[in-house]
Every structure is written in structure tokens, then in C-alpha cells.
N, CA, C and O atoms as a GROMACS GRO file, in nm:
protein
  572
    1MET      N    1 -12.105   5.049 -18.736
    1MET     CA    2 -12.242   5.078 -18.661
    1MET      C    3 -12.295   4.939 -18.597
    1MET      O    4 -12.308   4.831 -18.654
    2PHE      N    5 -12.313   4.962 -18.503
    2PHE     CA    6 -12.436   4.834 -18.458
    2PHE      C    7 -12.569   4.883 -18.484
    2PHE      O    8 -12.578   5.006 -18.493
    3PRO      N    9 -12.666   4.819 -18.496
    3PRO     CA   10 -12.787   4.865 -18.584
    3PRO      C   11 -12.895   4.889 -18.468
    3PRO      O   12 -13.006   4.935 -18.493
    4PHE      N   13 -12.849   4.849 -18.319
    4PHE     CA   14 -12.992   4.828 -18.235
    4PHE      C   15 -12.981   5.024 -18.219
    4PHE      O   16 -12.879   5.078 -18.177
    5GLN      N   17 -13.080   5.088 -18.254
    5GLN     CA   18 -13.098   5.231 -18.222
    5GLN      C   19 -13.257   5.241 -18.142
    5GLN      O   20 -13.343   5.166 -18.188
    6GLY      N   21 -13.277   5.286 -18.084
    6GLY     CA   22 -13.391   5.335 -17.994
    6GLY      C   23 -13.454   5.216 -17.896
    6GLY      O   24 -13.362   5.160 -17.836
    7ASN      N   25 -13.538   5.182 -17.875
    7ASN     CA   26 -13.616   5.082 -17.765
    7ASN      C   27 -13.617   4.945 -17.829
    7ASN      O   28 -13.613   4.942 -17.952
    8PHE      N   29 -13.621   4.858 -17.778
    8PHE     CA   30 -13.644   4.693 -17.809
    8PHE      C   31 -13.780   4.632 -17.847
    8PHE      O   32 -13.806   4.514 -17.874
    9THR      N   33 -13.862   4.741 -17.844
    9THR     CA   34 -13.998   4.667 -17.864
    9THR      C   35 -14.018   4.616 -17.991
    9THR      O   36 -14.084   4.514 -18.005
   10PHE      N   37 -13.961   4.684 -18.104
   10PHE     CA   38 -13.945   4.658 -18.256
   10PHE      C   39 -13.892   4.473 -18.273
   10PHE      O   40 -13.944   4.373 -18.322
   11PHE      N   41 -13.761   4.505 -18.200
   11PHE     CA   42 -13.678   4.384 -18.170
   11PHE      C   43 -13.763   4.253 -18.136
   11PHE      O   44 -13.772   4.150 -18.202
   12LEU      N   45 -13.826   4.287 -18.009
   12LEU     CA   46 -13.870   4.144 -17.942
   12LEU      C   47 -14.036   4.126 -18.012
   12LEU      O   48 -14.104   4.029 -17.979
   13SER      N   49 -14.086   4.222 -18.103
   13SER     CA   50 -14.180   4.158 -18.180
   13SER      C   51 -14.156   4.087 -18.290
   13SER      O   52 -14.234   4.013 -18.351
   14LYS      N   53 -14.009   4.121 -18.317
   14LYS     CA   54 -13.992   4.046 -18.420
   14LYS      C   55 -13.955   3.882 -18.391
   14LYS      O   56 -13.982   3.784 -18.460
   15MET      N   57 -13.885   3.890 -18.262
   15MET     CA   58 -13.861   3.766 -18.238
   15MET      C   59 -13.978   3.660 -18.202
   15MET      O   60 -13.969   3.540 -18.225
   16LYS      N   61 -14.114   3.738 -18.131
   16LYS     CA   62 -14.230   3.633 -18.122
   16LYS      C   63 -14.276   3.548 -18.221
   16LYS      O   64 -14.350   3.453 -18.199
   17LYS      N   65 -14.225   3.588 -18.351
   17LYS     CA   66 -14.292   3.510 -18.462
   17LYS      C   67 -14.165   3.337 -18.451
   17LYS      O   68 -14.194   3.223 -18.487
   18PHE      N   69 -14.107   3.359 -18.423
   18PHE     CA   70 -13.976   3.224 -18.392
   18PHE      C   71 -14.019   3.170 -18.288
   18PHE      O   72 -14.030   3.048 -18.298
   19GLN      N   73 -14.055   3.224 -18.166
   19GLN     CA   74 -14.060   3.162 -18.045
   19GLN      C   75 -14.128   3.007 -18.066
   19GLN      O   76 -14.237   2.972 -18.111
   20ASN      N   77 -14.017   2.936 -18.015
   20ASN     CA   78 -14.021   2.782 -17.995
   20ASN      C   79 -14.087   2.699 -18.133
   20ASN      O   80 -14.141   2.589 -18.138
   21LYS      N   81 -14.060   2.796 -18.239
   21LYS     CA   82 -14.071   2.712 -18.346
   21LYS      C   83 -13.936   2.653 -18.414
   21LYS      O   84 -13.944   2.566 -18.501
   22TYR      N   85 -13.825   2.698 -18.375
   22TYR     CA   86 -13.694   2.643 -18.396
   22TYR      C   87 -13.660   2.599 -18.286
   22TYR      O   88 -13.544   2.632 -18.260
   23ARG      N   89 -13.716   2.528 -18.193
   23ARG     CA   90 -13.646   2.511 -18.025
   23ARG      C   91 -13.603   2.375 -18.058
   23ARG      O   92 -13.678   2.298 -18.117
   24ILE      N   93 -13.485   2.343 -18.023
   24ILE     CA   94 -13.376   2.237 -17.978
   24ILE      C   95 -13.394   2.259 -17.806
   24ILE      O   96 -13.420   2.358 -17.736
   25PRO      N   97 -13.366   2.109 -17.774
   25PRO     CA   98 -13.369   2.057 -17.649
   25PRO      C   99 -13.254   2.179 -17.563
   25PRO      O  100 -13.156   2.225 -17.622
   26SER      N  101 -13.285   2.210 -17.444
   26SER     CA  102 -13.194   2.345 -17.370
   26SER      C  103 -13.056   2.240 -17.318
   26SER      O  104 -13.069   2.145 -17.241
   27ALA      N  105 -12.939   2.280 -17.375
   27ALA     CA  106 -12.839   2.263 -17.261
   27ALA      C  107 -12.843   2.331 -17.159
   27ALA      O  108 -12.776   2.269 -17.076
   28ARG      N  109 -12.892   2.443 -17.104
   28ARG     CA  110 -12.875   2.512 -17.003
   28ARG      C  111 -12.883   2.452 -16.857
   28ARG      O  112 -12.996   2.414 -16.824
   29ALA      N  113 -12.803   2.440 -16.784
   29ALA     CA  114 -12.824   2.393 -16.603
   29ALA      C  115 -12.955   2.470 -16.573
   29ALA      O  116 -12.989   2.587 -16.584
   30VAL      N  117 -13.023   2.343 -16.526
   30VAL     CA  118 -13.142   2.360 -16.423
   30VAL      C  119 -13.139   2.414 -16.292
   30VAL      O  120 -13.237   2.443 -16.224
   31TRP      N  121 -13.011   2.425 -16.261
   31TRP     CA  122 -13.016   2.453 -16.130
   31TRP      C  123 -12.922   2.616 -16.118
   31TRP      O  124 -12.901   2.646 -16.001
   32TRP      N  125 -12.874   2.704 -16.206
   32TRP     CA  126 -12.843   2.785 -16.234
   32TRP      C  127 -12.900   2.931 -16.304
   32TRP      O  128 -12.913   2.948 -16.426
   33ASN      N  129 -12.923   3.011 -16.218
   33ASN     CA  130 -13.004   3.129 -16.258
   33ASN      C  131 -12.919   3.192 -16.347
   33ASN      O  132 -12.803   3.209 -16.311
   34TYR      N  133 -12.962   3.237 -16.476
   34TYR     CA  134 -12.867   3.280 -16.577
   34TYR      C  135 -12.923   3.447 -16.539
   34TYR      O  136 -12.936   3.503 -16.648
   35PHE      N  137 -12.950   3.518 -16.454
   35PHE     CA  138 -12.981   3.646 -16.421
   35PHE      C  139 -12.841   3.697 -16.336
   35PHE      O  140 -12.823   3.817 -16.316
   36ASN      N  141 -12.740   3.591 -16.284
   36ASN     CA  142 -12.646   3.618 -16.193
   36ASN      C  143 -12.552   3.660 -16.296
   36ASN      O  144 -12.526   3.624 -16.410
   37GLU      N  145 -12.501   3.769 -16.199
   37GLU     CA  146 -12.361   3.785 -16.233
   37GLU      C  147 -12.245   3.718 -16.280
   37GLU      O  148 -12.190   3.651 -16.193
   38GLY      N  149 -12.188   3.715 -16.401
   38GLY     CA  150 -12.064   3.609 -16.420
   38GLY      C  151 -11.997   3.595 -16.586
   38GLY      O  152 -12.050   3.658 -16.678
   39ARG      N  153 -11.916   3.536 -16.602
   39ARG     CA  154 -11.880   3.514 -16.771
   39ARG      C  155 -11.962   3.392 -16.803
   39ARG      O  156 -11.989   3.295 -16.732
   40TYR      N  157 -11.999   3.424 -16.942
   40TYR     CA  158 -12.089   3.307 -16.990
   40TYR      C  159 -12.020   3.306 -17.113
   40TYR      O  160 -11.969   3.402 -17.170
   41TYR      N  161 -12.024   3.162 -17.154
   41TYR     CA  162 -11.951   3.109 -17.281
   41TYR      C  163 -12.070   3.101 -17.346
   41TYR      O  164 -12.175   3.066 -17.292
   42VAL      N  165 -12.055   3.139 -17.485
   42VAL     CA  166 -12.172   3.127 -17.596
   42VAL      C  167 -12.085   3.073 -17.692
   42VAL      O  168 -11.966   3.091 -17.717
   43THR      N  169 -12.204   2.976 -17.758
   43THR     CA  170 -12.151   2.907 -17.909
   43THR      C  171 -12.333   2.929 -17.993
   43THR      O  172 -12.440   2.879 -17.959
   44ILE      N  173 -12.305   3.011 -18.092
   44ILE     CA  174 -12.419   2.992 -18.197
   44ILE      C  175 -12.372   2.938 -18.311
   44ILE      O  176 -12.271   2.965 -18.375
   45CYS      N  177 -12.482   2.833 -18.334
   45CYS     CA  178 -12.433   2.753 -18.484
   45CYS      C  179 -12.524   2.797 -18.591
   45CYS      O  180 -12.644   2.820 -18.573
   46SER      N  181 -12.457   2.810 -18.713
   46SER     CA  182 -12.562   2.844 -18.821
   46SER      C  183 -12.670   2.747 -18.856
   46SER      O  184 -12.666   2.636 -18.803
   47HIS      N  185 -12.776   2.779 -18.949
   47HIS     CA  186 -12.860   2.652 -18.956
   47HIS      C  187 -12.769   2.548 -19.022
   47HIS      O  188 -12.671   2.573 -19.092
   48ASN      N  189 -12.826   2.414 -18.985
   48ASN     CA  190 -12.777   2.327 -19.086
   48ASN      C  191 -12.586   2.308 -19.078
   48ASN      O  192 -12.508   2.246 -19.149
   49ARG      N  193 -12.570   2.376 -18.981
   49ARG     CA  194 -12.422   2.424 -18.999
   49ARG      C  195 -12.344   2.472 -19.136
   49ARG      O  196 -12.225   2.451 -19.162
   50GLN      N  197 -12.433   2.537 -19.210
   50GLN     CA  198 -12.359   2.573 -19.331
   50GLN      C  199 -12.307   2.666 -19.310
   50GLN      O  200 -12.343   2.746 -19.223
   51TRP      N  201 -12.164   2.686 -19.420
   51TRP     CA  202 -12.058   2.794 -19.386
   51TRP      C  203 -12.092   2.936 -19.453
   51TRP      O  204 -12.070   2.981 -19.565
   52PHE      N  205 -12.136   2.974 -19.373
   52PHE     CA  206 -12.198   3.128 -19.373
   52PHE      C  207 -12.120   3.227 -19.345
   52PHE      O  208 -12.128   3.333 -19.407
   53PHE      N  209 -12.014   3.202 -19.227
   53PHE     CA  210 -11.973   3.294 -19.146
   53PHE      C  211 -11.833   3.337 -19.238
   53PHE      O  212 -11.792   3.453 -19.233
   54GLY      N  213 -11.770   3.242 -19.316
   54GLY     CA  214 -11.673   3.244 -19.400
   54GLY      C  215 -11.600   3.115 -19.452
   54GLY      O  216 -11.672   3.021 -19.484
   55SER      N  217 -11.490   3.105 -19.462
   55SER     CA  218 -11.419   2.999 -19.501
   55SER      C  219 -11.270   2.999 -19.472
   55SER      O  220 -11.208   3.106 -19.471
   56ILE      N  221 -11.215   2.889 -19.449
   56ILE     CA  222 -11.067   2.864 -19.379
   56ILE      C  223 -10.970   2.875 -19.521
   56ILE      O  224 -11.015   2.803 -19.610
   57SER      N  225 -10.875   2.932 -19.552
   57SER     CA  226 -10.804   2.929 -19.632
   57SER      C  227 -10.593   2.960 -19.591
   57SER      O  228 -10.519   3.047 -19.544
   58ASP      N  229 -10.587   2.846 -19.640
   58ASP     CA  230 -10.413   2.885 -19.580
   58ASP      C  231 -10.430   2.877 -19.436
   58ASP      O  232 -10.411   2.984 -19.377
   59GLN      N  233 -10.454   2.794 -19.379
   59GLN     CA  234 -10.488   2.803 -19.203
   59GLN      C  235 -10.552   2.950 -19.162
   59GLN      O  236 -10.558   2.974 -19.042
   60LYS      N  237 -10.588   3.028 -19.232
   60LYS     CA  238 -10.649   3.128 -19.195
   60LYS      C  239 -10.792   3.187 -19.223
   60LYS      O  240 -10.807   3.238 -19.334
   61MET      N  241 -10.922   3.187 -19.118
   61MET     CA  242 -11.050   3.234 -19.121
   61MET      C  243 -11.034   3.331 -19.210
   61MET      O  244 -10.942   3.407 -19.180
   62GLU      N  245 -11.109   3.367 -19.341
   62GLU     CA  246 -11.174   3.457 -19.420
   62GLU      C  247 -11.316   3.473 -19.363
   62GLU      O  248 -11.390   3.381 -19.329
   63LEU      N  249 -11.341   3.601 -19.359
   63LEU     CA  250 -11.512   3.646 -19.295
   63LEU      C  251 -11.576   3.649 -19.425
   63LEU      O  252 -11.523   3.713 -19.516
   64SER      N  253 -11.710   3.572 -19.448
   64SER     CA  254 -11.797   3.636 -19.554
   64SER      C  255 -11.836   3.801 -19.484
   64SER      O  256 -11.786   3.863 -19.390
   65SER      N  257 -11.957   3.835 -19.587
   65SER     CA  258 -11.993   3.970 -19.536
   65SER      C  259 -12.096   3.950 -19.430
   65SER      O  260 -12.147   4.039 -19.362
   66ILE      N  261 -12.125   3.781 -19.424
   66ILE     CA  262 -12.231   3.764 -19.310
   66ILE      C  263 -12.119   3.736 -19.156
   66ILE      O  264 -12.158   3.759 -19.041
   67GLY      N  265 -11.980   3.684 -19.192
   67GLY     CA  266 -11.925   3.666 -19.073
   67GLY      C  267 -11.859   3.789 -19.009
   67GLY      O  268 -11.824   3.809 -18.892
   68LYS      N  269 -11.851   3.876 -19.135
   68LYS     CA  270 -11.832   4.043 -19.079
   68LYS      C  271 -11.907   4.089 -18.985
   68LYS      O  272 -11.866   4.150 -18.887
   69LEU      N  273 -12.078   4.049 -19.021
   69LEU     CA  274 -12.179   4.102 -18.964
   69LEU      C  275 -12.177   4.107 -18.805
   69LEU      O  276 -12.176   4.192 -18.716
   70ALA      N  277 -12.176   3.925 -18.822
   70ALA     CA  278 -12.137   3.898 -18.694
   70ALA      C  279 -12.042   3.955 -18.588
   70ALA      O  280 -12.073   4.001 -18.478
   71HIS      N  281 -11.922   3.944 -18.643
   71HIS     CA  282 -11.819   4.015 -18.562
   71HIS      C  283 -11.849   4.160 -18.526
   71HIS      O  284 -11.814   4.214 -18.421
   72GLN      N  285 -11.918   4.215 -18.622
   72GLN     CA  286 -11.954   4.381 -18.603
   72GLN      C  287 -12.054   4.383 -18.455
   72GLN      O  288 -12.026   4.452 -18.358
   73PHE      N  289 -12.167   4.295 -18.464
   73PHE     CA  290 -12.256   4.269 -18.402
   73PHE      C  291 -12.202   4.216 -18.255
   73PHE      O  292 -12.250   4.268 -18.154
   74TRP      N  293 -12.132   4.143 -18.246
   74TRP     CA  294 -12.046   4.111 -18.097
   74TRP      C  295 -12.023   4.209 -18.021
   74TRP      O  296 -12.072   4.244 -17.913
   75PHE      N  297 -11.898   4.274 -18.126
   75PHE     CA  298 -11.846   4.419 -18.010
   75PHE      C  299 -11.927   4.519 -18.032
   75PHE      O  300 -11.875   4.626 -18.003
   76GLY      N  301 -12.070   4.531 -18.086
   76GLY     CA  302 -12.146   4.650 -18.043
   76GLY      C  303 -12.249   4.611 -17.925
   76GLY      O  304 -12.325   4.699 -17.885
   77ILE      N  305 -12.253   4.502 -17.877
   77ILE     CA  306 -12.312   4.428 -17.719
   77ILE      C  307 -12.318   4.542 -17.662
   77ILE      O  308 -12.409   4.622 -17.685
   78PRO      N  309 -12.199   4.568 -17.563
   78PRO     CA  310 -12.189   4.676 -17.478
   78PRO      C  311 -12.231   4.806 -17.518
   78PRO      O  312 -12.267   4.894 -17.440
   79ASP      N  313 -12.226   4.812 -17.607
   79ASP     CA  314 -12.292   4.983 -17.649
   79ASP      C  315 -12.432   4.995 -17.624
   79ASP      O  316 -12.498   5.098 -17.612
   80HIS      N  317 -12.476   4.850 -17.619
   80HIS     CA  318 -12.657   4.903 -17.596
   80HIS      C  319 -12.675   4.797 -17.492
   80HIS      O  320 -12.788   4.748 -17.501
   81PHE      N  321 -12.596   4.740 -17.386
   81PHE     CA  322 -12.668   4.689 -17.310
   81PHE      C  323 -12.503   4.688 -17.208
   81PHE      O  324 -12.408   4.611 -17.217
   82PRO      N  325 -12.521   4.787 -17.133
   82PRO     CA  326 -12.380   4.894 -17.075
   82PRO      C  327 -12.346   4.779 -16.938
   82PRO      O  328 -12.239   4.792 -16.878
   83PHE      N  329 -12.409   4.709 -16.913
   83PHE     CA  330 -12.394   4.615 -16.790
   83PHE      C  331 -12.314   4.444 -16.866
   83PHE      O  332 -12.308   4.333 -16.812
   84VAL      N  333 -12.279   4.476 -16.967
   84VAL     CA  334 -12.229   4.351 -17.025
   84VAL      C  335 -12.072   4.391 -17.120
   84VAL      O  336 -12.047   4.483 -17.198
   85LYS      N  337 -11.990   4.276 -17.072
   85LYS     CA  338 -11.861   4.312 -17.130
   85LYS      C  339 -11.834   4.208 -17.243
   85LYS      O  340 -11.918   4.122 -17.271
   86TRP      N  341 -11.745   4.214 -17.292
   86TRP     CA  342 -11.716   4.076 -17.414
   86TRP      C  343 -11.574   4.059 -17.362
   86TRP      O  344 -11.496   4.139 -17.311
   87HIS      N  345 -11.564   3.940 -17.390
   87HIS     CA  346 -11.415   3.878 -17.364
   87HIS      C  347 -11.375   3.832 -17.482
   87HIS      O  348 -11.364   3.912 -17.575
   88ALA      N  349 -11.351   3.719 -17.497
   88ALA     CA  350 -11.318   3.639 -17.627
   88ALA      C  351 -11.411   3.662 -17.717
   88ALA      O  352 -11.520   3.705 -17.681
   89PHE      N  353 -11.384   3.636 -17.853
   89PHE     CA  354 -11.493   3.633 -17.926
   89PHE      C  355 -11.407   3.550 -18.079
   89PHE      O  356 -11.303   3.600 -18.122
   90VAL      N  357 -11.449   3.462 -18.125
   90VAL     CA  358 -11.378   3.409 -18.264
   90VAL      C  359 -11.502   3.382 -18.330
   90VAL      O  360 -11.601   3.348 -18.265
   91VAL      N  361 -11.503   3.402 -18.506
   91VAL     CA  362 -11.569   3.319 -18.584
   91VAL      C  363 -11.536   3.256 -18.695
   91VAL      O  364 -11.443   3.282 -18.771
   92MET      N  365 -11.638   3.150 -18.704
   92MET     CA  366 -11.553   3.004 -18.781
   92MET      C  367 -11.661   2.994 -18.869
   92MET      O  368 -11.770   3.051 -18.868
   93PRO      N  369 -11.602   2.896 -18.964
   93PRO     CA  370 -11.730   2.915 -19.091
   93PRO      C  371 -11.836   2.863 -19.043
   93PRO      O  372 -11.922   2.884 -19.128
   94ASN      N  373 -11.878   2.810 -18.959
   94ASN     CA  374 -12.053   2.775 -18.945
   94ASN      C  375 -12.080   2.780 -18.808
   94ASN      O  376 -12.166   2.703 -18.764
   95HIS      N  377 -12.017   2.866 -18.724
   95HIS     CA  378 -12.060   2.878 -18.604
   95HIS      C  379 -11.965   3.006 -18.529
   95HIS      O  380 -11.871   3.054 -18.591
   96VAL      N  381 -11.996   3.049 -18.407
   96VAL     CA  382 -11.933   3.144 -18.332
   96VAL      C  383 -11.894   3.131 -18.185
   96VAL      O  384 -11.981   3.078 -18.116
   97HIS      N  385 -11.817   3.157 -18.141
   97HIS     CA  386 -11.792   3.110 -17.990
   97HIS      C  387 -11.777   3.265 -17.932
   97HIS      O  388 -11.756   3.350 -18.018
   98GLY      N  389 -11.785   3.302 -17.816
   98GLY     CA  390 -11.786   3.410 -17.734
   98GLY      C  391 -11.791   3.404 -17.606
   98GLY      O  392 -11.867   3.317 -17.565
   99ILE      N  393 -11.716   3.491 -17.492
   99ILE     CA  394 -11.747   3.515 -17.397
   99ILE      C  395 -11.813   3.653 -17.337
   99ILE      O  396 -11.751   3.754 -17.368
  100ILE      N  397 -11.890   3.666 -17.284
  100ILE     CA  398 -11.972   3.758 -17.226
  100ILE      C  399 -11.947   3.791 -17.074
  100ILE      O  400 -11.940   3.701 -16.991
  101GLU      N  401 -11.938   3.889 -17.049
  101GLU     CA  402 -11.959   3.891 -16.898
  101GLU      C  403 -12.064   3.979 -16.834
  101GLU      O  404 -12.077   4.093 -16.879
  102ILE      N  405 -12.123   3.949 -16.756
  102ILE     CA  406 -12.270   4.014 -16.737
  102ILE      C  407 -12.250   4.082 -16.568
  102ILE      O  408 -12.239   4.015 -16.465
  103SER      N  409 -12.251   4.244 -16.579
  103SER     CA  410 -12.234   4.253 -16.405
  103SER      C  411 -12.363   4.349 -16.366
  103SER      O  412 -12.416   4.418 -16.453
  104ASN      N  413 -12.399   4.347 -16.264
  104ASN     CA  414 -12.527   4.429 -16.248
  104ASN      C  415 -12.470   4.568 -16.182
  104ASN      O  416 -12.544   4.640 -16.115
  105ALA      N  417 -12.346   4.595 -16.202
  105ALA     CA  418 -12.314   4.756 -16.169
  105ALA      C  419 -12.386   4.832 -16.279
  105ALA      O  420 -12.317   4.896 -16.357
  106VAL      N  421 -12.484   4.831 -16.289
  106VAL     CA  422 -12.516   4.969 -16.399
  106VAL      C  423 -12.534   5.121 -16.358
  106VAL      O  424 -12.567   5.166 -16.248
  107ASP      N  425 -12.502   5.189 -16.475
  107ASP     CA  426 -12.507   5.341 -16.437
  107ASP      C  427 -12.636   5.401 -16.446
  107ASP      O  428 -12.727   5.337 -16.499
  108VAL      N  429 -12.660   5.535 -16.393
  108VAL     CA  430 -12.803   5.550 -16.394
  108VAL      C  431 -12.869   5.589 -16.496
  108VAL      O  432 -12.987   5.622 -16.481
  109ALA      N  433 -12.813   5.594 -16.612
  109ALA     CA  434 -12.862   5.602 -16.759
  109ALA      C  435 -12.955   5.489 -16.803
  109ALA      O  436 -13.040   5.498 -16.891
  110CYS      N  437 -12.927   5.382 -16.729
  110CYS     CA  438 -13.016   5.262 -16.768
  110CYS      C  439 -13.150   5.267 -16.709
  110CYS      O  440 -13.181   5.297 -16.594
  111ASN      N  441 -13.235   5.227 -16.820
  111ASN     CA  442 -13.391   5.193 -16.783
  111ASN      C  443 -13.422   5.117 -16.690
  111ASN      O  444 -13.470   5.008 -16.721
  112VAL      N  445 -13.406   5.149 -16.559
  112VAL     CA  446 -13.461   5.059 -16.446
  112VAL      C  447 -13.598   4.956 -16.472
  112VAL      O  448 -13.632   4.848 -16.425
  113SER      N  449 -13.650   5.040 -16.564
  113SER     CA  450 -13.806   4.914 -16.587
  113SER      C  451 -13.790   4.804 -16.682
  113SER      O  452 -13.881   4.725 -16.706
  114THR      N  453 -13.659   4.798 -16.745
  114THR     CA  454 -13.654   4.704 -16.837
  114THR      C  455 -13.521   4.655 -16.791
  114THR      O  456 -13.468   4.579 -16.873
  115LEU      N  457 -13.457   4.676 -16.690
  115LEU     CA  458 -13.308   4.598 -16.676
  115LEU      C  459 -13.325   4.473 -16.625
  115LEU      O  460 -13.231   4.402 -16.660
  116GLN      N  461 -13.412   4.409 -16.550
  116GLN     CA  462 -13.422   4.295 -16.517
  116GLN      C  463 -13.459   4.221 -16.649
  116GLN      O  464 -13.412   4.107 -16.648
  117PHE      N  465 -13.508   4.241 -16.728
  117PHE     CA  466 -13.581   4.155 -16.847
  117PHE      C  467 -13.427   4.151 -16.905
  117PHE      O  468 -13.354   4.052 -16.902
  118ILE      N  469 -13.397   4.273 -16.955
  118ILE     CA  470 -13.268   4.243 -17.077
  118ILE      C  471 -13.125   4.235 -17.006
  118ILE      O  472 -13.020   4.262 -17.063
  119SER      N  473 -13.133   4.204 -16.906
  119SER     CA  474 -13.004   4.183 -16.799
  119SER      C  475 -12.996   3.994 -16.851
  119SER      O  476 -12.882   3.950 -16.870
  120HIS      N  477 -13.091   3.915 -16.868
  120HIS     CA  478 -13.065   3.786 -16.915
  120HIS      C  479 -12.999   3.739 -17.009
  120HIS      O  480 -13.034   3.759 -17.125
  121ILE      N  481 -12.897   3.672 -16.980
  121ILE     CA  482 -12.804   3.642 -17.086
  121ILE      C  483 -12.876   3.581 -17.204
  121ILE      O  484 -12.829   3.603 -17.315
  122LEU      N  485 -12.957   3.526 -17.195
  122LEU     CA  486 -13.047   3.430 -17.311
  122LEU      C  487 -13.100   3.565 -17.402
  122LEU      O  488 -13.084   3.579 -17.523
  123THR      N  489 -13.174   3.667 -17.304
  123THR     CA  490 -13.236   3.776 -17.411
  123THR      C  491 -13.159   3.882 -17.457
  123THR      O  492 -13.206   3.968 -17.530
  124ILE      N  493 -13.013   3.881 -17.410
  124ILE     CA  494 -12.912   3.994 -17.462
  124ILE      C  495 -12.894   3.880 -17.620
  124ILE      O  496 -12.936   3.930 -17.724
  125ILE      N  497 -12.855   3.788 -17.625
  125ILE     CA  498 -12.816   3.683 -17.730
  125ILE      C  499 -12.929   3.682 -17.802
  125ILE      O  500 -12.919   3.709 -17.922
  126ARG      N  501 -13.058   3.650 -17.745
  126ARG     CA  502 -13.163   3.637 -17.885
  126ARG      C  503 -13.185   3.799 -17.941
  126ARG      O  504 -13.197   3.828 -18.060
  127VAL      N  505 -13.189   3.896 -17.827
  127VAL     CA  506 -13.211   4.034 -17.921
  127VAL      C  507 -13.096   4.032 -18.009
  127VAL      O  508 -13.134   4.058 -18.123
  128THR      N  509 -12.949   4.008 -18.000
  128THR     CA  510 -12.865   4.071 -18.082
  128THR      C  511 -12.887   3.950 -18.195
  128THR      O  512 -12.903   4.006 -18.304
  129PHE      N  513 -12.891   3.846 -18.206
  129PHE     CA  514 -12.870   3.745 -18.297
  129PHE      C  515 -13.001   3.712 -18.382
  129PHE      O  516 -13.006   3.642 -18.483
  130SER      N  517 -13.104   3.776 -18.322
  130SER     CA  518 -13.236   3.775 -18.395
  130SER      C  519 -13.229   3.879 -18.551
  130SER      O  520 -13.262   3.855 -18.668
  131LEU      N  521 -13.166   4.008 -18.477
  131LEU     CA  522 -13.158   4.100 -18.565
  131LEU      C  523 -13.067   4.072 -18.665
  131LEU      O  524 -13.091   4.097 -18.783
  132PHE      N  525 -12.945   4.013 -18.619
  132PHE     CA  526 -12.808   3.959 -18.729
  132PHE      C  527 -12.890   3.868 -18.798
  132PHE      O  528 -12.897   3.890 -18.919
  133THR      N  529 -12.952   3.774 -18.758
  133THR     CA  530 -13.023   3.666 -18.839
  133THR      C  531 -13.092   3.718 -18.965
  133THR      O  532 -13.080   3.667 -19.077
  134GLU      N  533 -13.172   3.834 -18.931
  134GLU     CA  534 -13.264   3.911 -18.994
  134GLU      C  535 -13.211   4.013 -19.082
  134GLU      O  536 -13.286   4.079 -19.154
  135LEU      N  537 -13.083   4.031 -19.080
  135LEU     CA  538 -12.992   4.092 -19.168
  135LEU      C  539 -12.917   4.007 -19.275
  135LEU      O  540 -12.906   4.030 -19.395
  136SER      N  541 -12.872   3.912 -19.207
  136SER     CA  542 -12.807   3.791 -19.272
  136SER      C  543 -12.879   3.741 -19.396
  136SER      O  544 -12.843   3.747 -19.513
  137SER      N  545 -13.021   3.676 -19.329
  137SER     CA  546 -13.081   3.651 -19.475
  137SER      C  547 -13.113   3.737 -19.577
  137SER      O  548 -13.141   3.685 -19.685
  138VAL      N  549 -13.118   3.890 -19.564
  138VAL     CA  550 -13.106   3.959 -19.646
  138VAL      C  551 -12.981   3.959 -19.718
  138VAL      O  552 -13.000   3.990 -19.836
  139LEU      N  553 -12.850   3.934 -19.687
  139LEU     CA  554 -12.730   3.929 -19.768
  139LEU      C  555 -12.749   3.784 -19.845
  139LEU      O  556 -12.740   3.773 -19.967
  140ILE      N  557 -12.773   3.691 -19.770
  140ILE     CA  558 -12.778   3.585 -19.853
  140ILE      C  559 -12.896   3.588 -19.919
  140ILE      O  560 -12.851   3.560 -20.030
  141ASN      N  561 -13.000   3.600 -19.936
  141ASN     CA  562 -13.106   3.626 -20.064
  141ASN      C  563 -13.022   3.731 -20.186
  141ASN      O  564 -13.041   3.713 -20.306
  142GLU      N  565 -12.940   3.825 -20.139
  142GLU     CA  566 -12.879   3.865 -20.254
  142GLU      C  567 -12.789   3.828 -20.313
  142GLU      O  568 -12.765   3.884 -20.420
  143THR      N  569 -12.719   3.738 -20.273
  143THR     CA  570 -12.606   3.680 -20.341
  143THR      C  571 -12.684   3.542 -20.471
  143THR      O  572 -12.609   3.476 -20.543
   0.00000   0.00000   0.00000
């Protein structure tokens, strides 16, 4: 089950403490509007490229509990962002790759007042993986 329940205020307030603290130079195209519909290729790396998501054994990726959590979060995105479809996704030892598609075809149940804000590709990823990071740190501290 995907842990996003209720409104996004709690998650957005959690994100504020990290804003601009761990920034790296942007690789985004300055000429592209990321509010546009389309498919987006996403790569997210672990801190210092540590092998948090699992390991490779006999040429097979074996997910750790954090890797399983990343997998769970990815496949839960469309449940909470109805205008998003996921396509390919792969978990590697120290990073994840995925392709998500953003569509502006929104059903009437969507909250129109927040649609523009949450439809931004970066917001979707930030909201999803900030909570993922918080839950992962709990798992890391338990081991």
C-alpha cells in the first residue's frame, strides 16, 4: 500500500526543510516547460551512490527492504496522481530509473485548485521521494 493518504500539506511542509540545502546544479532543459504533457525519463540516485536499494547476485538484482519500498512507491504514484501513468521502471543497487507520463486529462474527482501545482513533474517526484527518503532513513537506522 502506498503511504500517501489525505492532503499534501504534511508532505510539503516536510520538504521545506530540505529546500536548497542539498541542491546540485540542474540538468533540466531551460527551454522546456515541465508542466507540459509527455513522457519523462527520471533517474534518482542514492546519497553518495551507496548501495541502499539492493545488490546484484548471479546477474540478478536482489532488492533490499529499501529497494522494495522504492518499487512500491513508484507503482503507487498513479493512485495518488490520477493524471500520471508509469511505464518502465528498474531498481539498481544505488539508483532507480523510470519513465512516467503526464496527461492533462483529469477526471472530475481531482482537486482543481491544486492541479497545476501537483501536475509539475518535479513536484510529483519530490513529494513521492521525500516521503520515501524519510521512511528509508527509518529502515537504515533500524539496521
